[in-house]
C-alpha positions as a Markdown table, in Angstrom:
| # | Residue | x | y | z |
|---|---|---|---|---|
| 1 | Met | -3.4 | -57.7 | 49.9 |
| 2 | Lys | -4.5 | -54.1 | 49.9 |
| 3 | Lys | -2.8 | -51.4 | 47.9 |
| 4 | Arg | -2.1 | -48.4 | 49.8 |
| 5 | Val | -2.4 | -44.9 | 48.2 |
| 6 | Phe | -0.4 | -42.3 | 49.9 |
| 7 | Gly | -1.7 | -38.8 | 50.0 |
| 8 | Ser | 1.7 | -37.5 | 48.9 |
| 9 | Asp | 1.4 | -39.5 | 45.6 |
| 10 | Val | -1.9 | -37.7 | 44.8 |
| 11 | Asn | -0.5 | -34.3 | 45.7 |
| 12 | Leu | 2.6 | -35.0 | 43.5 |
| 13 | Arg | 0.4 | -35.9 | 40.4 |
| 14 | Gly | -1.6 | -32.7 | 40.9 |
| 15 | Thr | 1.5 | -30.6 | 41.3 |
| 16 | Val | 3.0 | -32.1 | 38.1 |
| 17 | Ala | -0.2 | -31.4 | 36.2 |
| 18 | Val | -0.3 | -27.8 | 37.5 |
| 19 | Ala | 3.3 | -27.3 | 36.6 |
| 20 | Ala | 2.8 | -28.6 | 33.1 |
| 21 | Val | -0.1 | -26.3 | 32.5 |
| 22 | Ala | 1.8 | -23.3 | 33.8 |
| 23 | Leu | 4.8 | -24.2 | 31.6 |
| 24 | Ala | 2.6 | -24.5 | 28.5 |
| 25 | Leu | 1.0 | -21.1 | 29.2 |
| 26 | Gly | 4.4 | -19.5 | 29.9 |
| 27 | Val | 5.8 | -20.8 | 26.6 |
| 28 | Ser | 2.8 | -19.7 | 24.6 |
| 29 | Gly | 3.1 | -16.2 | 26.1 |
| 30 | Cys | 6.5 | -15.9 | 24.5 |
| 31 | Thr | 5.1 | -15.9 | 21.0 |
| 32 | Ser | 4.0 | -12.7 | 19.4 |
| 33 | Met | 0.3 | -12.1 | 19.4 |
| 34 | Asp | 0.5 | -9.7 | 16.4 |
| 35 | Ile | -0.1 | -11.9 | 13.4 |
| 36 | Gly | -0.3 | -8.9 | 11.0 |
| 37 | Gln | 2.3 | -8.0 | 8.4 |
| 38 | Thr | 3.9 | -4.6 | 7.7 |
| 39 | Met | 5.2 | -3.9 | 4.2 |
| 40 | Tyr | 7.5 | -1.2 | 3.0 |
| 41 | Asn | 7.5 | 0.0 | -0.6 |
| 42 | Gly | 9.6 | 2.5 | -2.4 |
| 43 | Tyr | 12.5 | 4.7 | -1.5 |
| 44 | Val | 13.9 | 4.7 | 2.0 |
| 45 | Leu | 14.6 | 8.4 | 3.0 |
| 46 | Asp | 18.1 | 9.0 | 4.3 |
| 47 | Lys | 18.4 | 12.5 | 5.9 |
| 48 | Asp | 22.2 | 12.6 | 5.1 |
| 49 | Ser | 21.6 | 12.0 | 1.4 |
| 50 | Leu | 19.0 | 14.8 | 1.4 |
| 51 | Asp | 21.5 | 17.2 | 3.1 |
| 52 | Leu | 24.1 | 16.5 | 0.3 |
| 53 | Ile | 21.9 | 18.3 | -2.3 |
| 54 | Pro | 21.4 | 21.9 | -1.3 |
| 55 | Glu | 19.7 | 24.4 | -3.6 |
| 56 | Gly | 21.8 | 25.0 | -6.7 |
| 57 | Ser | 23.0 | 21.3 | -7.0 |
| 58 | Ser | 23.1 | 19.8 | -10.4 |
| 59 | Arg | 20.8 | 17.0 | -11.6 |
| 60 | Glu | 23.8 | 14.6 | -11.6 |
| 61 | Gln | 24.5 | 15.4 | -7.9 |
| 62 | Val | 20.9 | 14.5 | -7.0 |
| 63 | Leu | 21.2 | 11.2 | -8.9 |
| 64 | Leu | 24.5 | 10.4 | -7.2 |
| 65 | Ser | 23.3 | 11.0 | -3.7 |
| 66 | Met | 19.6 | 10.0 | -3.9 |
| 67 | Gly | 19.6 | 7.5 | -6.7 |
| 68 | Thr | 17.0 | 7.0 | -9.4 |
| 69 | Pro | 13.7 | 8.7 | -8.5 |
| 70 | Ser | 10.5 | 6.8 | -8.1 |
| 71 | Thr | 8.9 | 9.0 | -10.7 |
| 72 | Thr | 9.4 | 12.3 | -12.5 |
| 73 | Ala | 7.3 | 15.1 | -13.8 |
| 74 | Thr | 8.0 | 17.8 | -16.4 |
| 75 | Phe | 5.1 | 20.2 | -16.2 |
| 76 | Asp | 6.6 | 23.6 | -15.3 |
| 77 | Gly | 10.1 | 22.3 | -14.7 |
| 78 | Glu | 11.5 | 18.9 | -14.0 |
| 79 | Val | 10.7 | 17.3 | -10.6 |
| 80 | Phe | 12.1 | 14.1 | -9.1 |
| 81 | Tyr | 9.8 | 12.3 | -6.7 |
| 82 | Tyr | 11.1 | 9.8 | -4.2 |
| 83 | Ile | 8.1 | 7.9 | -2.7 |
| 84 | Ser | 8.1 | 5.6 | 0.3 |
| 85 | Gln | 5.1 | 3.9 | 1.7 |
| 86 | Lys | 4.4 | 1.8 | 4.8 |
| 87 | Arg | 1.4 | -0.5 | 4.7 |
| 88 | His | 0.0 | -2.9 | 7.3 |
| 89 | Arg | -2.5 | -5.7 | 7.2 |
| 90 | Ser | -3.9 | -7.5 | 10.3 |
| 91 | Ala | -4.2 | -10.9 | 8.6 |
| 92 | Ala | -2.9 | -12.4 | 5.4 |
| 93 | Phe | -6.3 | -12.3 | 3.6 |
| 94 | Met | -7.0 | -8.7 | 4.4 |
| 95 | Lys | -6.2 | -5.7 | 2.1 |
| 96 | Pro | -3.2 | -3.7 | 3.3 |
| 97 | Lys | -4.0 | -0.3 | 4.7 |
| 98 | Leu | -1.7 | 2.7 | 4.0 |
| 99 | Val | -0.2 | 3.7 | 7.4 |
| 100 | Glu | 2.6 | 6.1 | 6.5 |
| 101 | Gln | 3.8 | 7.8 | 3.3 |
| 102 | Thr | 6.7 | 10.1 | 2.5 |
| 103 | Val | 7.2 | 11.9 | -0.8 |
| 104 | Val | 10.5 | 13.8 | -1.3 |
| 105 | Ala | 10.2 | 16.2 | -4.2 |
| 106 | Ile | 13.3 | 17.8 | -5.8 |
| 107 | Tyr | 12.3 | 20.7 | -8.0 |
| 108 | Phe | 14.7 | 21.8 | -10.8 |
| 109 | Asn | 14.8 | 25.2 | -12.6 |
| 110 | Lys | 15.2 | 25.8 | -16.3 |
| 111 | Glu | 19.0 | 25.5 | -15.9 |
| 112 | Gly | 18.8 | 22.0 | -14.5 |
| 113 | Thr | 19.8 | 22.9 | -10.9 |
| 114 | Val | 17.9 | 22.3 | -7.7 |
| 115 | Ala | 15.4 | 25.2 | -7.2 |
| 116 | Arg | 13.9 | 23.8 | -3.9 |
| 117 | Arg | 13.3 | 20.6 | -2.0 |
| 118 | Ala | 10.1 | 19.5 | -0.2 |
| 119 | Val | 9.1 | 16.6 | 1.9 |
| 120 | Tyr | 5.4 | 15.6 | 2.0 |
| 121 | Thr | 3.5 | 13.2 | 4.2 |
| 122 | Leu | 0.0 | 11.8 | 4.3 |
| 123 | Gln | -1.1 | 14.8 | 6.3 |
| 124 | Asp | -0.1 | 17.1 | 3.4 |
| 125 | Gly | -2.5 | 15.9 | 0.8 |
| 126 | Lys | -3.5 | 13.3 | -1.7 |
| 127 | Val | -2.3 | 9.7 | -1.5 |
| 128 | Phe | -0.1 | 8.5 | -4.3 |
| 129 | Asp | -1.4 | 5.1 | -5.3 |
| 130 | Thr | 1.7 | 3.3 | -6.6 |
| 131 | Ile | 0.3 | -0.2 | -6.1 |
| 132 | Ser | -2.9 | -0.3 | -8.2 |
| 133 | Arg | -1.2 | 0.8 | -11.5 |
| 134 | Thr | -4.5 | 2.1 | -12.7 |
| 135 | Thr | -5.3 | 5.5 | -14.3 |
| 136 | Pro | -8.8 | 6.9 | -13.8 |
| 137 | Thr | -10.4 | 8.1 | -17.0 |
| 138 | Gly | -13.1 | 10.6 | -17.7 |
| 139 | Gly | -16.5 | 9.7 | -18.8 |
| 140 | Arg | -19.3 | 7.5 | -17.4 |
| 141 | Asp | -19.2 | 3.9 | -16.4 |
| 142 | Leu | -22.2 | 2.2 | -17.9 |
| 143 | Thr | -23.6 | -1.2 | -17.1 |
| 144 | Phe | -24.2 | -3.7 | -20.0 |
| 145 | Leu | -27.9 | -3.0 | -20.0 |
| 146 | Gln | -27.3 | 0.8 | -20.1 |
| 147 | Gln | -24.8 | 0.4 | -23.0 |
| 148 | Leu | -27.3 | -1.8 | -24.9 |
| 149 | Leu | -30.2 | 0.6 | -24.4 |
| 150 | Ser | -28.2 | 3.8 | -25.0 |
| 151 | Gly | -26.9 | 2.8 | -28.3 |
| 152 | Gly | -23.1 | 2.6 | -28.8 |
| 153 | Gly | -22.8 | 4.4 | -32.1 |
| 154 | Gly | -24.8 | 5.2 | -35.1 |
| 155 | Thr | -28.5 | 4.2 | -35.5 |
| 156 | Gly | -27.6 | 1.0 | -37.3 |
| 157 | Ser | -25.5 | -0.3 | -34.4 |
| 158 | Ser | -27.6 | 0.9 | -31.5 |
| 159 | Gly | -29.3 | -1.5 | -29.2 |
| 160 | Ala | -32.6 | 0.3 | -29.5 |
| 161 | Ala | -32.5 | 0.0 | -33.3 |
| 162 | Ala | -31.7 | -3.7 | -32.9 |
| 163 | Val | -34.7 | -4.2 | -30.6 |
| 164 | Arg | -37.0 | -2.3 | -33.1 |
| 165 | Ser | -35.8 | -4.4 | -36.0 |
| 166 | Ile | -36.5 | -7.6 | -34.0 |
| 167 | Leu | -40.0 | -6.4 | -33.1 |
| 168 | Gly | -40.8 | -5.5 | -36.7 |
| 169 | Gly | -40.6 | -1.7 | -36.3 |
| 170 | Asn | -38.5 | 0.7 | -38.4 |
């Protein structure tokens, strides 16, 4: 007895295989190809809240409409800063890159009322780094060897004096 293979059975299997591949590709195309992550930090600027505090408004009005500031300054007069940042990273292991930043500054005069308002973006100047929580200091950064050879204090505690005493010098 011979088995008979019909041409339509072979075509049907091929058609099913092609349809399965097409369906898999179609479904995979529905997923997002952007595996990155966007993070928002700080104050979300609301134009209506900013409009509620014209020049001459009191400090209390500012706090009621805008909320607690991100930071304040008291150099020439008091200033409230509301800072928002948008950062993006392409993959979970990469360092986030600052994409967008907005700083709303509310300047007060000596009487405690709003003297002026300003909105700054990245294009306006220096980046506020609110993430690192580090303060740069003056002075030089020395390596361990430089510290050892330069001497960290008086002659009794200096590295050079210690080396001289080991070698039998003064």
